[in-house]
C-alpha positions in Angstrom: -8.3 -6.6 -25.1 -8.8 -7.4 -21.4 -5.9 -6.2 -19.4 -4.7 -6.9 -15.9 -7.7 -5.5 -14.0 -10.2 -7.3 -16.2 -8.3 -10.6 -16.1 -7.9 -10.2 -12.3 -11.6 -9.6 -11.9 -12.4 -12.7 -13.9 -10.0 -15.0 -12.1 -11.0 -13.7 -8.6 -14.7 -14.3 -9.3 -14.2 -17.7 -10.8 -12.1 -18.7 -7.8 -15.3 -18.2 -5.7 -17.4 -20.2 -8.1 -15.5 -23.1 -9.6 -13.3 -25.0 -7.0 -14.7 -28.4 -6.3 -16.9 -28.6 -9.4 -16.3 -31.5 -11.8 -16.0 -31.2 -15.5 -18.7 -33.2 -17.2 -18.2 -32.3 -20.8 -16.5 -29.8 -23.1 -17.4 -28.3 -26.5 -15.9 -25.9 -29.0 -16.6 -24.6 -32.5 -13.1 -23.1 -32.8 -11.4 -24.6 -35.9 -8.6 -22.8 -37.7 -6.3 -24.2 -40.4 -3.6 -21.8 -39.2 -3.5 -23.5 -35.8 -2.9 -27.1 -37.1 -0.2 -28.8 -35.1 -0.2 -26.2 -32.3 -1.2 -26.6 -28.6 -4.4 -24.7 -29.0 -8.0 -26.0 -29.1 -8.4 -24.3 -32.5 -6.6 -27.5 -33.8 -9.3 -30.2 -33.7 -6.8 -32.9 -33.0 -5.4 -31.0 -30.0 -8.9 -30.3 -28.8 -9.7 -34.1 -28.7 -6.6 -34.6 -26.5 -7.6 -31.5 -24.4 -11.1 -32.9 -23.8 -9.7 -36.3 -22.7 -7.3 -34.6 -20.2 -9.9 -32.5 -18.5 -12.9 -34.8 -18.5 -14.0 -35.8 -15.0 -11.4 -33.5 -13.3 -12.4 -31.0 -10.6 -11.4 -27.4 -10.5 -8.9 -26.8 -7.7 -7.6 -23.2 -8.0 -8.2 -20.2 -10.4 -5.7 -17.4 -10.6 -4.1 -14.9 -13.0 -0.6 -14.5 -14.5 -0.3 -11.4 -16.7 -3.3 -11.4 -19.0 -3.8 -15.2 -18.7 -6.5 -16.9 -16.6 -5.1 -20.2 -15.1 -7.5 -22.9 -14.0 -5.7 -25.7 -11.9 -7.4 -29.1 -12.0 -7.1 -31.8 -9.4 -5.5 -34.2 -11.9 -2.2 -32.2 -12.2 -3.3 -30.2 -15.3 -3.9 -26.5 -15.8 -6.1 -24.9 -18.4 -4.7 -21.6 -19.7 -7.0 -19.1 -21.3 -5.8 -15.8 -22.8 -8.9 -13.9 -23.8 -7.1 -11.7 -26.4 -9.1 -8.9 -28.0 -12.8 -9.7 -27.5 -12.8 -12.8 -25.3 -14.4 -13.0 -21.8 -15.4 -15.9 -19.6 -19.0 -16.3 -18.5 -20.7 -18.4 -15.8 -24.3 -19.4 -16.0 -26.8 -22.0 -17.4 -26.7 -22.5 -21.2 -28.3 -24.9 -23.6 -27.0 -26.3 -26.9 -29.0 -25.7 -30.0 -28.4 -28.0 -33.0 -29.8 -27.1 -36.4 -30.3 -30.3 -38.3 -32.3 -29.1 -41.3 -31.2 -31.0 -44.5 -31.0 -27.8 -46.6 -28.3 -26.2 -44.5 -25.1 -27.4 -42.8 -25.5 -28.8 -39.4 -24.7 -26.1 -36.9 -24.3 -26.1 -33.1 -24.5 -23.1 -30.9 -25.0 -22.3 -27.2 -27.6 -19.9 -25.8 -27.9 -18.7 -22.3 -31.2 -19.7 -20.6 -31.0 -17.3 -17.7 -32.5 -13.8 -17.6 -30.2 -10.9 -16.8 -26.8 -9.5 -17.9 -25.7 -12.8 -19.6 -28.3 -11.8 -22.3 -26.1 -8.8 -23.3 -25.3 -9.0 -27.0 -21.6 -8.9 -26.3 -22.0 -12.2 -24.4 -23.6 -14.2 -27.3 -20.5 -15.2 -29.3 -20.0 -18.6 -27.5 -16.9 -20.5 -28.8 -16.0 -22.8 -25.9 -18.1 -24.4 -23.2 -17.3 -26.5 -20.1 -20.4 -28.3 -18.6 -20.1 -28.3 -14.8 -21.4 -30.8 -12.2 -23.8 -28.3 -10.7 -25.7 -27.9 -13.9 -24.0 -24.6 -14.8 -21.5 -23.8 -17.6 -18.3 -22.0 -18.0 -18.5 -20.3 -21.4 -16.1 -18.2 -23.5 -17.6 -15.5 -25.6 -15.2 -14.4 -28.3 -16.6 -12.3 -31.2 -13.4 -12.1 -33.2 -12.2 -15.7 -32.4 -8.7 -14.6 -31.3 -8.7 -16.2 -27.8 -6.3 -18.9 -26.8 -7.1 -22.0 -24.8 -4.6 -24.7 -24.0 -3.6 -27.2 -21.3 -0.3 -27.6 -19.5 1.0 -29.8 -16.7 0.6 -27.7 -13.6 4.1 -28.4 -12.4 5.5 -27.0 -15.7 3.2 -24.0 -16.0 5.7 -21.3 -15.0 8.3 -22.6 -17.5 5.8 -23.1 -20.3 6.3 -21.1 -23.5 3.1 -19.2 -22.7 4.4 -17.7 -19.4 8.2 -18.1 -19.1 9.0 -14.8 -20.8 6.5 -12.7 -18.8 7.8 -9.8 -16.8 7.0 -9.2 -13.1 3.5 -8.6 -11.8 3.2 -4.8 -11.3 1.0 -5.1 -8.2 3.2 -7.7 -6.4 4.3 -6.1 -3.1 7.8 -7.4 -3.8 7.9 -5.4 -7.1 9.8 -2.3 -5.9 10.7 0.9 -7.7 14.3 -0.4 -8.2 13.0 -3.5 -10.0 10.6 -1.4 -12.0 13.3 0.9 -13.2 15.5 -2.0 -14.0 12.8 -3.6 -16.2 12.2 -0.3 -18.0 15.9 0.1 -18.7 16.0 -3.2 -20.6 14.8 -1.0 -23.5 16.3 2.5 -22.7 15.7 3.8 -26.3 12.1 2.7 -26.5 9.1 5.0 -26.2 7.7 4.8 -22.7 4.2 3.7 -23.6 5.4 0.9 -25.8 7.8 -0.3 -23.1 5.1 -0.2 -20.4 2.9 -2.4 -22.7 5.7 -4.9 -23.4 4.7 -8.1 -21.4 8.3 -9.1 -21.1 9.0 -5.8 -19.2 5.9 -5.7 -16.9 3.0 -8.2 -17.2 -0.5 -7.2 -17.8 -0.5 -3.6 -19.0 -2.2 -2.7 -22.3 -3.4 0.3 -24.2 -6.0 1.6 -21.7 -4.0 1.4 -18.5 -0.8 2.7 -20.1 -2.6 5.8 -21.3 -4.2 6.4 -17.9 -1.0 5.7 -16.0 1.1 8.2 -18.2 -1.6 10.8 -17.8 -1.5 10.6 -14.1 2.3 10.6 -14.0 2.4 13.6 -16.4 4.7 11.8 -18.9 4.1 12.0 -22.6 3.7 8.6 -24.2 6.4 9.3 -26.8 9.1 10.0 -24.2 12.3 8.0 -24.5 12.7 5.7 -21.5 16.4 6.5 -20.9 15.7 10.3 -21.0 13.0 10.2 -18.3 14.5 11.5 -15.0 14.3 9.3 -11.9 11.8 11.6 -10.1 9.4 11.2 -13.0 9.9 7.4 -13.1 9.1 7.3 -9.4 5.9 9.1 -10.1 5.2 6.7 -13.0 5.7 3.7 -10.6 3.2 5.2 -8.1 0.7 6.0 -10.9 0.9 2.5 -12.4 0.0 0.9 -9.1 -2.8 3.4 -8.4 -4.4 3.1 -11.8 -4.3 -0.7 -11.9 -5.7 -0.9 -8.3 -8.5 1.5 -9.3 -9.2 -0.7 -12.4 -9.6 -3.7 -10.2 -11.8 -1.9 -7.6 -14.1 -0.8 -10.4 -14.4 -4.3 -11.9 -12.4 -3.6 -15.0 -13.1 -1.6 -18.2 -15.9 -2.3 -20.6 -15.1 0.2 -23.3 -15.2 -2.7 -25.7 -16.4 -6.3 -25.2 -15.3 -7.1 -21.7 -17.9 -8.4 -19.2 -17.3 -10.2 -15.9 -18.3 -13.9 -15.4 -21.9 -12.8 -14.6 -22.1 -10.8 -17.8 -21.9 -7.5 -16.0 -20.0 -4.4 -17.3 -16.9 -3.1 -15.4 -17.0 0.6 -14.5 -13.4 1.9 -15.1 -14.4 3.3 -18.5 -16.5 5.9 -16.7 -13.3 7.3 -15.2 -11.0 7.7 -18.2 -8.9 10.9 -18.1 -7.1 10.3 -21.4 -8.0 7.0 -23.2 -10.4 7.8 -26.1 -11.0 11.3 -24.9 -9.6 12.9 -28.0 -10.5 16.6 -28.3 -11.8 16.9 -24.8 -10.3 19.4 -22.4 -7.9 18.0 -19.9 -9.7 17.4 -16.6 -6.8 18.4 -14.5 -7.5 21.7 -12.7 -5.8 24.8 -14.1 -4.1 22.7 -16.9 -5.9 24.2 -19.9 -4.7 21.4 -22.2 -6.6 19.2 -24.6 -6.5 15.4 -25.1 -4.7 14.5 -28.3 -4.2 11.2 -30.1 -1.2 9.9 -31.9 -0.5 6.6 -33.6 2.3 4.6 -32.0 3.4 1.2 -33.3 0.0 0.5 -34.8 -1.8 1.5 -31.6 -3.3 4.8 -30.4 -1.8 6.9 -27.6 -4.0 9.5 -25.8 -2.4 12.3 -23.8 -2.7 15.9 -22.6 -0.7 18.3 -24.8 0.1 20.6 -21.8 0.9 18.7 -18.6 2.3 15.5 -20.0 6.0 16.4 -20.7 7.9 14.7 -23.5 11.4 13.6 -22.5 13.6 13.1 -25.6 
């Protein structure tokens, strides 16, 4: 799933590309019976309302909140996109292919018509397309169809059900250690990795960056929050900011499906110290440890068995 650095990279790039462009048309092949009656374009009835609301509007501002990309329009509406596990937004020129053969069901799909990174196989699962006034398209590739797209009045965005429970932004200059500790202590009996990944505690951190943050801070992922001493928590706070900033500098992590809007891989996955390094020797000098993996709440946690201390 794209985490804070990947979503930040996407929003930052789109902010340079989209403002001022008008929405000419919108298309989707999302359609889920489980989404009927919900404010999600996977409900065909909602999608028709969604299309009417955005048609003809111009993009005004694109930014990020947690793992959500927010696209403000000049008509007072905001498109919210959560890319979930395999979703990523792409910018380029596409064409719609319609199969009208009588022997098979009519099927529409979009294919990129530009050479280059957008041709990457991971970029070919197009589920949602916005046609732009400059002849380009904003497309959402989403292999597993888990992404969420909805629309909210801009003035109500922060209090919407999609955002109102999100915790603070970890890279906000106003997010101090005191506030960080306070947020962690909302769940003092929780395991530190799970608490870091809770979006109500801190926004935007997922499996990859929690592993890397805890590795750098020398804290075992199964440590109990309330048992971790303040000195170690301060190190965790510094490590969190450092790792997330590094993720942004490297354009995100493309271990799985993530690509930036031009279809290009991020580079953070070349710098993993713990995540998916099971069985490898710890890269910390003179440590002598090995990276281990343990299941935690249905997810995997990767850690060094020597220098990451377990507080319990």
